[in-house]
C-alpha positions as YAML, in Angstrom:
chain: A
units: angstrom
residues:
- id: 1
  name: UNK
  ca: [-8.64, 16.33, -9.74]
- id: 2
  name: UNK
  ca: [-6.25, 13.99, -8.07]
- id: 3
  name: UNK
  ca: [-6.22, 10.45, -8.86]
- id: 4
  name: UNK
  ca: [-4.19, 7.61, -7.16]
- id: 5
  name: UNK
  ca: [-3.63, 4.30, -9.51]
- id: 6
  name: UNK
  ca: [-1.26, 1.84, -9.26]
- id: 7
  name: UNK
  ca: [2.27, 2.67, -11.28]
- id: 8
  name: UNK
  ca: [2.71, 1.60, -14.73]
- id: 9
  name: UNK
  ca: [5.94, 1.64, -17.12]
- id: 10
  name: UNK
  ca: [4.60, 4.65, -18.80]
- id: 11
  name: UNK
  ca: [5.00, 6.31, -15.52]
- id: 12
  name: UNK
  ca: [8.65, 5.80, -15.04]
- id: 13
  name: UNK
  ca: [9.97, 8.94, -16.72]
- id: 14
  name: UNK
  ca: [8.05, 11.09, -14.05]
- id: 15
  name: UNK
  ca: [8.66, 8.94, -11.35]
- id: 16
  name: UNK
  ca: [12.80, 8.97, -12.24]
- id: 17
  name: UNK
  ca: [12.48, 12.67, -12.61]
- id: 18
  name: UNK
  ca: [10.62, 13.35, -9.17]
- id: 19
  name: UNK
  ca: [13.38, 10.87, -7.49]
- id: 20
  name: UNK
  ca: [16.33, 12.30, -9.14]
- id: 21
  name: UNK
  ca: [15.25, 15.56, -8.10]
- id: 22
  name: UNK
  ca: [15.55, 14.22, -4.26]
- id: 23
  name: UNK
  ca: [18.47, 12.62, -5.01]
- id: 24
  name: UNK
  ca: [20.41, 16.08, -6.15]
- id: 25
  name: UNK
  ca: [18.41, 18.51, -3.59]
- id: 26
  name: UNK
  ca: [17.37, 16.94, -0.63]
- id: 27
  name: UNK
  ca: [18.28, 14.15, 2.24]
- id: 28
  name: UNK
  ca: [14.88, 12.26, 1.56]
- id: 29
  name: UNK
  ca: [17.33, 9.76, 0.08]
- id: 30
  name: UNK
  ca: [20.97, 8.61, 0.59]
- id: 31
  name: UNK
  ca: [21.47, 8.06, -2.94]
- id: 32
  name: UNK
  ca: [24.04, 10.44, -4.23]
- id: 33
  name: UNK
  ca: [23.67, 9.65, -7.87]
- id: 34
  name: UNK
  ca: [20.78, 10.06, -10.30]
- id: 35
  name: UNK
  ca: [19.06, 6.93, -11.41]
- id: 36
  name: UNK
  ca: [18.46, 6.29, -15.26]
- id: 37
  name: UNK
  ca: [15.00, 5.75, -16.43]
- id: 38
  name: UNK
  ca: [16.22, 2.03, -17.31]
- id: 39
  name: UNK
  ca: [17.29, 1.57, -13.58]
- id: 40
  name: UNK
  ca: [13.66, 2.84, -12.27]
- id: 41
  name: UNK
  ca: [11.80, 0.58, -15.23]
- id: 42
  name: UNK
  ca: [13.71, -2.60, -13.52]
- id: 43
  name: UNK
  ca: [12.71, -1.44, -10.08]
- id: 44
  name: UNK
  ca: [9.40, -1.10, -11.20]
- id: 45
  name: UNK
  ca: [8.69, -4.36, -13.18]
- id: 46
  name: UNK
  ca: [10.65, -6.37, -10.69]
- id: 47
  name: UNK
  ca: [8.57, -5.86, -7.61]
- id: 48
  name: UNK
  ca: [6.60, -8.52, -5.65]
- id: 49
  name: UNK
  ca: [2.97, -8.20, -5.33]
- id: 50
  name: UNK
  ca: [3.72, -7.23, -1.74]
- id: 51
  name: UNK
  ca: [5.80, -4.27, -2.65]
- id: 52
  name: UNK
  ca: [3.31, -1.89, -4.78]
- id: 53
  name: UNK
  ca: [4.06, 1.41, -6.43]
- id: 54
  name: UNK
  ca: [1.24, 4.02, -6.72]
- id: 55
  name: UNK
  ca: [1.03, 7.58, -8.32]
- id: 56
  name: UNK
  ca: [-0.85, 10.57, -7.60]
- id: 57
  name: UNK
  ca: [-1.84, 12.23, -10.92]
- id: 58
  name: UNK
  ca: [-3.10, 15.90, -11.06]
- id: 59
  name: UNK
  ca: [-4.34, 16.60, -14.93]
- id: 60
  name: UNK
  ca: [-2.82, 13.88, -16.35]
- id: 61
  name: UNK
  ca: [0.61, 14.59, -14.68]
- id: 62
  name: UNK
  ca: [2.30, 12.59, -11.81]
- id: 63
  name: UNK
  ca: [2.29, 14.86, -8.96]
- id: 64
  name: UNK
  ca: [4.15, 12.18, -6.79]
- id: 65
  name: UNK
  ca: [4.43, 8.60, -5.96]
- id: 66
  name: UNK
  ca: [4.61, 6.10, -3.00]
- id: 67
  name: UNK
  ca: [5.99, 2.59, -2.77]
- id: 68
  name: UNK
  ca: [6.51, -0.26, -0.40]
- id: 69
  name: UNK
  ca: [9.78, -2.15, -0.49]
- id: 70
  name: UNK
  ca: [11.44, -4.99, 1.16]
- id: 71
  name: UNK
  ca: [13.15, -4.09, 4.29]
- id: 72
  name: UNK
  ca: [15.49, -7.26, 3.93]
- id: 73
  name: UNK
  ca: [16.04, -9.82, 1.48]
- id: 74
  name: UNK
  ca: [15.82, -12.45, 3.98]
- id: 75
  name: UNK
  ca: [12.23, -14.27, 4.03]
- id: 76
  name: UNK
  ca: [11.44, -13.92, 7.82]
- id: 77
  name: UNK
  ca: [11.05, -10.01, 7.25]
- id: 78
  name: UNK
  ca: [8.37, -10.25, 4.33]
- id: 79
  name: UNK
  ca: [5.67, -9.39, 7.03]
- id: 80
  name: UNK
  ca: [7.30, -5.67, 6.90]
- id: 81
  name: UNK
  ca: [7.84, -3.10, 4.19]
- id: 82
  name: UNK
  ca: [9.64, 0.36, 3.94]
- id: 83
  name: UNK
  ca: [7.69, 2.85, 2.86]
- id: 84
  name: UNK
  ca: [8.33, 5.91, 0.57]
- id: 85
  name: UNK
  ca: [6.76, 9.10, -0.59]
- id: 86
  name: UNK
  ca: [8.24, 11.36, -2.92]
- id: 87
  name: UNK
  ca: [6.27, 14.62, -4.25]
- id: 88
  name: UNK
  ca: [7.25, 16.85, -7.56]
- id: 89
  name: UNK
  ca: [8.46, 19.99, -6.08]
- id: 90
  name: UNK
  ca: [5.69, 21.84, -7.80]
- id: 91
  name: UNK
  ca: [3.12, 19.77, -5.83]
- id: 92
  name: UNK
  ca: [4.94, 19.79, -2.62]
- id: 93
  name: UNK
  ca: [2.97, 21.09, 0.66]
- id: 94
  name: UNK
  ca: [-0.38, 21.06, -0.64]
- id: 95
  name: UNK
  ca: [-1.37, 17.61, 1.35]
- id: 96
  name: UNK
  ca: [-0.50, 15.18, -1.40]
- id: 97
  name: UNK
  ca: [2.23, 13.46, 0.42]
- id: 98
  name: UNK
  ca: [-0.55, 12.90, 3.25]
- id: 99
  name: UNK
  ca: [-2.99, 11.28, 0.61]
- id: 100
  name: UNK
  ca: [-0.20, 8.97, -0.94]
- id: 101
  name: UNK
  ca: [1.03, 8.13, 2.81]
- id: 102
  name: UNK
  ca: [-2.66, 7.02, 3.57]
- id: 103
  name: UNK
  ca: [-3.15, 5.01, 0.65]
- id: 104
  name: UNK
  ca: [0.41, 3.14, 0.62]
- id: 105
  name: UNK
  ca: [-0.63, 2.30, 4.35]
- id: 106
  name: UNK
  ca: [-3.92, 0.92, 2.81]
- id: 107
  name: UNK
  ca: [-1.93, -1.15, 0.41]
- id: 108
  name: UNK
  ca: [0.13, -2.32, 2.74]
- id: 109
  name: UNK
  ca: [-2.93, -3.73, 4.79]
- id: 110
  name: UNK
  ca: [-4.51, -5.38, 1.33]
- id: 111
  name: UNK
  ca: [-1.29, -7.19, 0.76]
- id: 112
  name: UNK
  ca: [-1.02, -8.54, 4.26]
- id: 113
  name: UNK
  ca: [2.03, -6.69, 5.86]
- id: 114
  name: UNK
  ca: [2.14, -6.74, 9.47]
- id: 115
  name: UNK
  ca: [3.83, -3.48, 9.48]
- id: 116
  name: UNK
  ca: [5.36, -0.56, 7.74]
- id: 117
  name: UNK
  ca: [8.90, 1.32, 8.31]
- id: 118
  name: UNK
  ca: [10.03, 4.63, 7.77]
- id: 119
  name: UNK
  ca: [13.97, 5.69, 7.74]
- id: 120
  name: UNK
  ca: [13.86, 9.41, 7.86]
- id: 121
  name: UNK
  ca: [16.68, 11.72, 8.23]
- id: 122
  name: UNK
  ca: [16.07, 13.87, 11.50]
- id: 123
  name: UNK
  ca: [16.37, 17.06, 9.57]
- id: 124
  name: UNK
  ca: [13.34, 15.81, 7.74]
- id: 125
  name: UNK
  ca: [10.72, 17.26, 9.99]
- id: 126
  name: UNK
  ca: [8.03, 17.40, 7.44]
- id: 127
  name: UNK
  ca: [8.39, 13.90, 7.09]
- id: 128
  name: UNK
  ca: [8.52, 13.15, 10.45]
- id: 129
  name: UNK
  ca: [5.48, 15.01, 11.10]
- id: 130
  name: UNK
  ca: [3.59, 13.20, 8.22]
- id: 131
  name: UNK
  ca: [4.30, 9.99, 9.35]
- id: 132
  name: UNK
  ca: [3.50, 10.53, 13.06]
- id: 133
  name: UNK
  ca: [-0.12, 12.35, 11.74]
- id: 134
  name: UNK
  ca: [-0.65, 8.62, 10.09]
- id: 135
  name: UNK
  ca: [0.26, 6.71, 13.11]
- id: 136
  name: UNK
  ca: [4.08, 5.94, 12.96]
- id: 137
  name: UNK
  ca: [5.71, 5.76, 16.18]
- id: 138
  name: UNK
  ca: [9.62, 6.69, 16.81]
- id: 139
  name: UNK
  ca: [11.59, 3.30, 17.70]
- id: 140
  name: UNK
  ca: [15.07, 4.74, 17.39]
- id: 141
  name: UNK
  ca: [17.55, 6.75, 15.96]
- id: 142
  name: UNK
  ca: [20.95, 5.77, 14.01]
- id: 143
  name: UNK
  ca: [23.24, 8.23, 14.71]
- id: 144
  name: UNK
  ca: [25.59, 9.49, 11.90]
- id: 145
  name: UNK
  ca: [24.36, 6.41, 9.56]
- id: 146
  name: UNK
  ca: [25.03, 8.10, 6.37]
- id: 147
  name: UNK
  ca: [26.61, 11.20, 4.71]
- id: 148
  name: UNK
  ca: [25.47, 13.18, 2.11]
- id: 149
  name: UNK
  ca: [26.22, 17.09, 1.16]
- id: 150
  name: UNK
  ca: [29.37, 16.63, 3.07]
- id: 151
  name: UNK
  ca: [27.64, 15.97, 6.54]
- id: 152
  name: UNK
  ca: [26.91, 12.99, 8.41]
- id: 153
  name: UNK
  ca: [23.11, 12.18, 8.96]
- id: 154
  name: UNK
  ca: [20.98, 10.53, 11.62]
- id: 155
  name: UNK
  ca: [18.50, 8.68, 10.62]
- id: 156
  name: UNK
  ca: [14.97, 8.00, 12.66]
- id: 157
  name: UNK
  ca: [13.41, 5.01, 12.30]
- id: 158
  name: UNK
  ca: [9.52, 5.04, 12.79]
- id: 159
  name: UNK
  ca: [6.95, 2.13, 12.47]
- id: 160
  name: UNK
  ca: [3.33, 1.63, 11.82]
- id: 161
  name: UNK
  ca: [1.67, -1.62, 12.92]
- id: 162
  name: UNK
  ca: [-1.03, -2.65, 10.56]
- id: 163
  name: UNK
  ca: [-2.12, -5.71, 12.66]
- id: 164
  name: UNK
  ca: [-1.74, -5.00, 16.06]
...
């Protein structure tokens, strides 16, 4: 059974493991060094109410998580957040990413955001498809915006308006 709920401090170990797998093996994040559980704990407890973190749980195990994060520290940008979804490798390509993305979009609506932004490397076709399926629109590409695994990566910017 799949349950979605707000993340709690006891989830940090699993959240960290899932994120660090992405750091070491994917271009889903431009972090190149793993995060400690202490880093992720601070990340979780220092969030504002408009930046929730949710987890997807299967058989009492964290299968994935999603979050809304500040796009910029400038106050005028508080109407928009950046969405992220990370799935444990054992649960990928089973529809959980779509479920978590839908729920984090609903969370964005509940907290009064105007839009959600996604920054996705152009080689991450699955994430691009997932976001398009949920109504995100391509707004631009940042060419060679970052570097990971000894190559330059383009980043697609996508946006979903919540209150058009």
